[in-house]
N, C-alpha and C positions, 0 to 999 in steps of 0.2 A: 487087180482083184476082181473076181466075178462073184455073182450071187448077192443076196440081200441080207442085211442084218436087221433083226427086229429089236428095237431099243425102246424100253420104257423110260420116259422122261419124268422124273419125280421132283416135286417141289412146288411150292405155291404160297399163296397168301397175298403177296405184294408184287407190284410190277418189277421190283428189283430182282425177284426170283424168276419171274416168268419171262421177261423180255430177253435176257441172255439165253435161257433155255430154248426159246423160240428161234433165236439165231443159230444155235447148234442144230436144232431140228431141221431148219431150212437147209443147212449145209449137208446134213445126212440125207435128206430127201433128194437133193441135187445129185448126190452120189449114188442114187438108186436104192437107198435103204428105206426102212419102214419104221419111222419113229411114231410113237403115240404117247399121250400124257395120262398120268394118274394124278388127280387132284380133288379138291373139295368144291362144292357148289357155293360156298360162302367167300372163297378167295377170288382174286382178280383173274385167275386162270379160267374161271367159268365163262368169262366174256372174251378174254384175249385169245385163248387157244382156238375156240371155234371160229373166231373172226379171221385167224391166220390159216384156217383150212385144215387143221389137224384134229384127229380123233382124241377124245378124252374120256376116261373112265372115272367113276366117282367112288370116293371113300368118305367116311365121316370121322373127322378128327379135329381137335383144336390144339392150341399151344400148351406147352408145359413149362416154359422158361419165362420168368418175369411176368407171370399172370396171377390173378387173384386165386385164392384157395378154391372157390367154387368152380372156376374154369379149369383149374388143374385137376380137381377130382373128376370132373365130367370128362376131361380128355383121357385121364387114366382109365376110366370105365369104357371109353370108346376104343381104346387101343387094341385089345385082343380081337374084337370083331373087324377092325380096320386091317390088322395084319392078315387075318384069315381071308378077308375079301381081296386084299392086294395080292396075296399068294395065288388065289384063284384066277385073278386077272393075268398074272404073269404066266401061269400054266396054260390058260385058255388061248392067250395071244401068242404063245410060243416065244416069249421074250428071251433073247440071248445075252442081253446086257441091260443094266440099269444105269442111267445117268442122272445123278442127283444134283440139284442146285440148292438144296437146303430149304429151310422153312418148315413149318409144322407138318405140312402134308408129306414131307419126304420121309419122316421117321418110320411109319408103318411099311412103306414100300421098301426101304432099306432093310428092315427086319425081315420082311417077307423074302427079299432077295437072298439073305443069309440062309433062311429056312429052305428055300428052293434051290440053293447053290447056283444062283445066277451071279456072274461077276459084276462088280460095281466100280464105277468111276464117279468121283465127286468133283464139282467145280466149286472151289471155296474162294469167294471174292474178297473176303475180309482178312485183315492181318491176324485177327483172332477167329479161328474156325468156330462154327456153330456147335452147340451142345451135342447134337446127334452125331456129327462127324467125329467129334473128339471121343465120344463113348464107343463108337463102332470102328475106330481107326484100324484095328488089326484085320478087319474083314474087307477093307477098301483096297481094291487092286491098284487103282491109280488116283492120285489127288492132283488136280489142276489148280494151282494157286496164283494169286495176283501179287502177293507180297512174299519176299524170301522168308520173313519171320514165320509165316504160316506153316512152312515145311517142318518146323520143329514139333508140330503136333501130330504128325503122321509117321508111319514106319519108314526107316531109312530106305532110300532107293525107289520109293514109290511116288515121289512128287515131281512135278515139272512146273516151271514158271511160265504159264501161258497167258496170263491176264484174263480180262473179262471182255466178252464181245461188246463192241461199241459201234454205233452207226458210222458208216464211212464218211458222212459229212463232217464229223468232228476231226477226223484225220486230215481233212482238206483245209482246215483253218491255217492261215498264214500268220507268221509273227506280225503283230500290229505296230506300225511305226508310230512314234509319239507325235501327237499334234497338240493344238492349243487346249483341247479338252481332256481331262482325265476321267475316263468312263468307268463306272463301277457297276458291275452286274451283281445284283443281290437276289438270291433264290433260296428259299427253304424247302424246295420241292413243290409238287403240284398242290399240296394243301397249305403251303406257306409255313412260316415259323414265327411264333409270337415273339421270341427273343430277338430275331433279326429285324422283324417289323418295328418293334419298339426302339431298338437301338438306332435304326435308321431314322425314325421320326425324331428322336432326341438329338441326333447329330446334325440335322438340317440347319438350325440356327448357327451352329459352330462353323459349318462349311461356308455359310453365307457371309459370316463375319470375317473369315480367314482370307478371302480373296482367291482361294484355290478354285480354278475353273473346273469344278466337278460336275459330271453329268451322271444321272442315276437311271439305270434300267432295273426296275424292281418288280419281281414276281412275288406277290404278297399272299395269294390264296384267297378263296371266296369269302372267308369270314371277315377279313380286314381290308380288302383292296379298295372298296368304295370310299370308306372314310379316309384312308391314307391318301388316295388319289386326290380327293378334295383338298386336304391339308397341304399336300405337296404342291399342287397347282397354285395355292395361295402364296407360297414362298417365292415364286417367280424364278426358281432355279430350272436348269435344263434337264430334260429327261421326262420320266413318268413312272407311274405305278399302275400295274395291271394285275388282273386275277391270275392269268396264265400266259406264259410265253409259248406260242405254238412252235416257232422255229428257234429252238435253243442253240443250235450250231451258229446261226446267223447272229444271235444276240451275243454269244460268246466271242465271235470274231470281232465284234465292235468293242469289246471290253479290254481295258488295260489291266483290270483286277477283278477277280470273281470272289464274292463273299457268300459262303454257303455252308451247309452241313457237310458231314464227311461220310455219308453212306457209300457203299461200294460202287454203285453206279455213278455217283457224282465224282468221285475221285478218278474213276476210269475215264470219264469224259474230260476232266481237267487234264489228265495225262495225254489223252489223244489230241486235244486241242493245244497242248503246250502252253497252258495258261497259269500264271502265278495266282495264288489264292490265299485268302484269309479264311481259315477253317474253324467253325464253331461246332464241335461235336454235340449231337443230341444226347443229353445226359442219361436218358432212360433206355438207350438201345441195349438189346440183349448182349450180355457178356461185355458190355462197354466197348463193343467192336468199333463204334465210330471214333472213340478216343484213340484206339490202337491204329486205325487207319490214318488219322490226322498226325499222330506221332511219327508214323512211318514216312509220310509225305514231308513233314518238317525235317526229319533226320536227313532226307535226301536233298534238302535245300529247295524243295518245290513249293513250300507253303509256310505260313505262320499260323500257329495254333492259339486260339483264345478260348478258354473254358466258358461254357454257357453262362455260369454265374457271374463272370467278369465282363460279359459283353454288354456294356452300357453305351450310351451315345458318345460319351467322352472318350471311352476306350476305342470305339469304332473310329472316331475322328482322328485320334492320335495314331492308330495303326496305319490308317490310309495315308495320313500325312507323311509318315516316315517312308512309306513305299513310293508315294508319288514324287518325293524329292530325290529318289535314287534310281535313275533309269537303268544303270548297270545292274543293280540288285534285281530289279524286276525282270530284266532280260535273262539274267542267270537263273532266276526261279523258273521262268518259262521253259528254258532249255532243260533244267533238271526235271521238270514235269514231263516234258516230251520224251526224255530218256527212259521214263517208266512205262511208256505206251507199248501196247502189243497189238499191232494191226491185224493179225491173223489168228485171233483167239478161237473163233468158231471153227475155222478150218483145222487147226491143230487138235481141237477137241474131237472132231470127227475122225481124224487120223489115229488118235489114241484109242478110240473105240474100235476101229478096224484092227489095230495092232493087238488089242486085248482079246478079240474074238475073231480070228480069221475065218472067213466064210468062203467056201468054194462052190462054184456052180456045177 
């Protein structure tokens, strides 16, 4: 193929939306295309996109799903102007395709793409697609999904199971041979999770009494890490509690079991690393998509699911004990997770955009 494709990358708010979109943008740029972003100044795209060296254009919009009435009304009032501005950006930039990762910033751009008749592809990382993608499904040319279940929400013949772009370091993780320590990696994301933090704290006496040689690697977030670290150190158990784990692939490589939330990025990393997991979905996620992700992982035999309201110290200890006692089960869970991995998601996304809009020099 010769010539360049101008692609508007839509979506924002959280790193979970931006980081995969950046991976696709890098792939497009390496192929000689011209990706640029449309987002908001309040989302993480405002920092991450310029740091990555890509252009970004601004619109003003907030969320509409699972937000308070005041925020919803403000977003509804912002929507017409945001669509108008996004349409102007698409026209001025000569966008030939829109690639949406979802998030509240994607809605106006997708609506503007319909208005300007710019073909759209969406990457839907959750088992339950986002509200905007569901509402606009008949206008979506291609839907790139991470779970087979998500295909049911799009028009027949327009979906492909591509997975979500994940750093190469996760795919390089080797299966961990069992040693004298059973290492548990706990992470509620960069901000931590109150539920996981409290369950871990309540479980320490149980682990200590049990005689199980458990080692903890715990990313607790800024709000709780200092107190938890002091309390953990007093137990005399192996491991530690930290605010943030900088090298997550290395931490995951050390772990026999990962205990975490079930956002799209987390489950994609678990699959890439081939790691068995105990998943505790965040109960207030939009459309309950974390629950759907965890259910899909559990159905595949890659994880065990514990509802947030049931994740106590005793339940945490009991679940870990069952898994620690069954090496074959853990090995099979890891293999099932690895079978769900998609190492070439960004490349395939770029290829699909090229197929959608052939460009000739």
